[in-house]
C-alpha positions as CSV (number, residue, x, y, z in Angstrom):
1,M,-5.2,6.8,6.3
2,D,-5.7,4.1,8.9
3,G,-6.3,0.4,9.2
4,T,-8.4,-1.8,11.3
5,S,-7.5,-3.4,14.6
6,K,-8.0,-6.9,13.5
7,F,-7.4,-8.9,10.3
8,T,-7.4,-12.5,9.2
9,R,-4.5,-13.8,7.1
10,T,-5.7,-15.6,3.9
11,I,-3.8,-16.8,0.9
12,L,-4.4,-14.8,-2.3
13,E,-3.6,-16.2,-5.7
14,V,-3.1,-14.3,-8.9
15,R,-5.3,-15.8,-11.5
16,S,-4.2,-13.9,-14.6
17,P,-0.8,-14.2,-16.5
18,M,2.0,-12.2,-15.0
19,E,4.9,-13.3,-17.2
20,G,6.9,-10.7,-19.2
21,R,5.4,-7.7,-17.4
22,T,7.1,-5.0,-15.3
23,T,6.9,-5.1,-11.5
24,L,4.4,-2.2,-11.5
25,E,2.2,-3.8,-14.1
26,R,2.3,-7.1,-12.0
27,V,1.1,-5.2,-9.0
28,A,-1.8,-3.7,-10.9
29,R,-2.7,-7.1,-12.3
30,A,-2.6,-8.7,-8.9
31,A,-4.9,-6.0,-7.5
32,A,-7.3,-6.3,-10.5
33,D,-7.5,-10.1,-9.9
34,H,-9.1,-9.3,-6.6
35,N,-11.4,-6.5,-7.8
36,M,-9.1,-3.6,-6.6
37,F,-8.2,-1.0,-9.2
38,A,-5.9,2.1,-9.2
39,L,-8.1,5.2,-8.9
40,S,-7.9,8.3,-10.9
41,G,-10.1,11.3,-11.8
42,S,-13.4,11.6,-9.9
43,R,-12.8,8.4,-8.0
44,L,-9.9,10.1,-6.2
45,I,-12.2,12.8,-4.9
46,E,-14.4,10.1,-3.4
47,A,-11.4,8.2,-2.0
48,R,-9.9,11.2,-0.4
49,S,-13.2,12.2,1.2
50,L,-13.5,8.7,2.6
51,A,-10.0,8.8,4.0
52,V,-10.3,12.2,5.6
53,G,-13.7,11.2,7.0
54,L,-12.2,8.2,8.7
55,V,-8.8,9.5,9.9
56,G,-8.6,13.3,9.2
57,E,-5.8,15.2,7.6
58,P,-3.1,15.2,6.5
59,V,-3.8,13.2,3.4
60,A,-2.2,13.7,0.0
61,S,-4.0,16.1,-2.3
62,I,-6.0,15.1,-5.3
63,E,-3.4,16.6,-7.5
64,T,-0.6,14.5,-5.8
65,M,-2.6,11.3,-6.1
66,Q,-3.3,12.0,-9.7
67,W,0.2,12.6,-10.8
68,V,1.4,9.5,-8.8
69,Y,-1.2,7.5,-10.8
70,D,-0.2,9.1,-14.0
71,Q,3.5,8.3,-13.4
72,T,3.1,4.8,-12.0
73,K,-0.4,3.7,-12.9
74,L,-0.5,2.7,-9.1
75,G,-1.0,4.9,-6.1
76,L,-4.4,4.5,-4.5
77,F,-6.3,1.3,-5.0
78,G,-9.9,1.0,-4.3
79,V,-12.7,-1.6,-4.0
80,T,-16.4,-1.0,-4.1
81,H,-19.3,-2.4,-2.2
82,A,-20.5,-4.1,-5.4
83,A,-17.1,-5.8,-5.9
84,M,-17.0,-7.1,-2.4
85,D,-20.6,-8.4,-2.8
86,G,-19.8,-10.0,-6.2
87,L,-22.4,-7.8,-7.9
88,A,-22.2,-6.3,-11.4
89,D,-21.5,-2.6,-11.6
90,P,-21.4,-1.8,-15.3
91,D,-21.6,2.0,-14.8
92,D,-18.9,2.0,-12.0
93,S,-21.3,3.8,-9.6
94,S,-21.0,1.6,-6.5
95,P,-19.4,3.5,-3.6
96,L,-15.9,2.7,-2.3
97,C,-15.6,0.6,0.8
98,G,-11.8,-0.1,0.9
99,L,-8.6,1.7,0.0
100,L,-5.0,0.7,-0.2
101,G,-2.5,3.4,-1.0
102,F,1.2,3.2,-1.6
103,V,4.0,4.9,-3.5
104,P,6.8,2.8,-5.2
105,L,10.1,4.5,-4.5
106,N,13.3,4.5,-6.6
107,Q,16.8,4.9,-5.1
108,A,16.3,8.7,-4.6
109,G,13.1,8.2,-2.8
110,D,14.5,5.4,-0.6
111,A,17.5,7.5,0.4
112,A,15.1,10.4,1.2
113,V,13.2,8.2,3.6
114,L,16.4,7.0,5.3
115,R,17.4,10.7,5.8
116,D,14.0,11.6,7.2
117,E,13.5,13.9,4.2
118,F,10.7,12.1,2.4
119,D,7.2,13.8,2.5
120,P,4.6,11.1,2.0
121,V,1.8,13.7,1.7
122,A,3.7,15.5,-1.1
123,P,6.4,13.2,-2.6
124,L,8.6,14.6,-5.3
125,P,8.3,13.1,-8.8
126,H,12.0,12.3,-9.0
127,Q,11.7,10.0,-5.9
128,V,8.9,7.9,-7.3
129,C,9.3,5.1,-9.8
130,T,8.4,5.2,-13.4
131,P,6.8,2.1,-14.9
132,E,10.2,0.8,-16.2
133,E,12.0,1.1,-12.9
134,E,12.2,-1.6,-10.3
135,P,11.0,-0.3,-6.9
136,V,13.7,-0.1,-4.2
137,S,11.1,0.3,-1.5
138,I,7.4,1.3,-1.0
139,F,6.0,4.0,1.2
140,G,2.5,3.1,2.4
141,W,-0.1,5.8,2.1
142,G,-2.3,3.6,4.2
143,V,-5.5,1.6,4.5
144,A,-9.0,3.0,4.9
145,V,-12.0,0.7,5.1
146,T,-15.6,0.8,6.1
147,R,-16.2,-3.0,6.0
148,H,-14.4,-5.8,7.8
149,D,-14.2,-8.0,4.7
150,A,-12.7,-5.1,2.8
151,A,-10.1,-4.6,5.5
152,R,-9.1,-8.3,5.2
153,L,-8.8,-7.9,1.5
154,V,-6.7,-4.9,1.4
155,V,-4.3,-6.1,4.1
156,N,-3.9,-9.4,2.5
157,L,-3.4,-7.9,-0.9
158,G,-0.6,-5.7,0.5
159,L,1.0,-8.8,2.1
160,F,0.7,-10.8,-1.2
161,I,2.4,-7.9,-3.1
162,S,5.2,-7.8,-0.5
163,E,5.8,-11.5,-0.6
164,H,5.3,-12.5,-4.2
165,I,5.7,-9.4,-6.4
166,M,8.2,-7.2,-4.6
167,P,9.9,-9.5,-2.2
168,N,13.1,-7.4,-2.1
169,A,11.5,-4.1,-1.3
170,D,11.2,-2.8,2.3
171,W,8.0,-1.0,3.1
172,Y,7.7,2.3,5.1
173,A,4.8,4.1,6.7
174,R,3.8,6.6,9.4
175,A,0.9,5.8,11.6
176,V,-1.5,8.7,11.9
177,T,-3.8,7.2,14.5
178,D,-3.3,5.0,17.6
179,D,-5.3,2.2,16.0
180,G,-3.0,2.3,13.0
181,A,0.1,2.2,15.2
182,R,-1.3,-0.8,17.1
183,L,-2.1,-2.6,13.9
184,L,1.4,-2.0,12.3
185,L,3.5,-2.5,15.4
186,G,1.5,-5.0,17.3
187,K,0.0,-7.3,14.6
188,M,1.9,-6.8,11.4
189,G,5.5,-6.8,12.6
190,W,6.5,-3.2,11.6
191,T,9.2,-1.5,13.7
192,P,10.4,2.1,14.0
193,L,13.0,2.9,11.5
194,E,16.4,3.3,13.2
195,G,17.3,6.9,13.7
196,T,14.0,8.3,12.6
197,K,12.8,11.5,14.2
198,V,9.5,11.8,12.3
199,G,8.0,8.4,13.3
200,T,8.7,6.4,10.1
201,L,8.0,2.7,10.5
202,R,9.6,0.0,8.4
203,L,8.5,-3.6,7.4
204,L,11.5,-5.6,6.3
205,S,11.3,-7.0,2.8
206,H,10.1,-10.6,2.6
207,V,13.6,-11.7,1.6
208,K,15.3,-9.9,4.6
209,A,12.6,-11.1,7.0
210,E,13.0,-14.7,5.8
211,A,16.8,-14.5,6.2
212,Q,16.4,-13.0,9.7
213,F,14.0,-15.8,10.7
214,R,16.4,-18.5,9.4
215,Q,19.3,-16.9,11.3
216,T,17.3,-16.6,14.5
217,R,16.1,-20.2,14.2
218,G,19.6,-21.4,13.6
219,A,20.9,-19.6,16.7
220,A,18.2,-21.0,18.9
């Protein structure tokens, strides 16, 4: 899945209580606060079709997306046209216009990424967090959007999660299009993972990035 070439950074705030919840539950609550929900069942069929239509294969299978959702209650988040327009959608029939997909990794998953042995299209269950585990890192399935305002929402939600819910987790991804690579490398500060031969990119955790910034500023 791919992103958009431009985005505007905004500040998102979580409006619902987050105390006493696991990290994965806090992620789901933060997304829901902004009308994005983890997809399952028939919504995954629609979501995969949207992603393939925008960027083509390879994209994780419906079966993979479903078991990631079953194991983590995360995976692929979607927002509909109705939600973006502030309209009621009681029968949940409004089409999707934005997707944000990512897989929370445990220690085994993180180690597999660093060894160039992680397959984001078909991750192994033992590499993916259970709800009780604290994610070590995140592998981004990507962003797919058909509206500019949806692009802004999903990108900023990802940044919010990185900074405020999982500040110690590095993020990984592989760009599948030139536009995606320009977005990640040029505008969002991702860098190639050292030693990777399969094109894995990394975004340092918020904590590491802040420490690096302070160190650089102190040396200037």
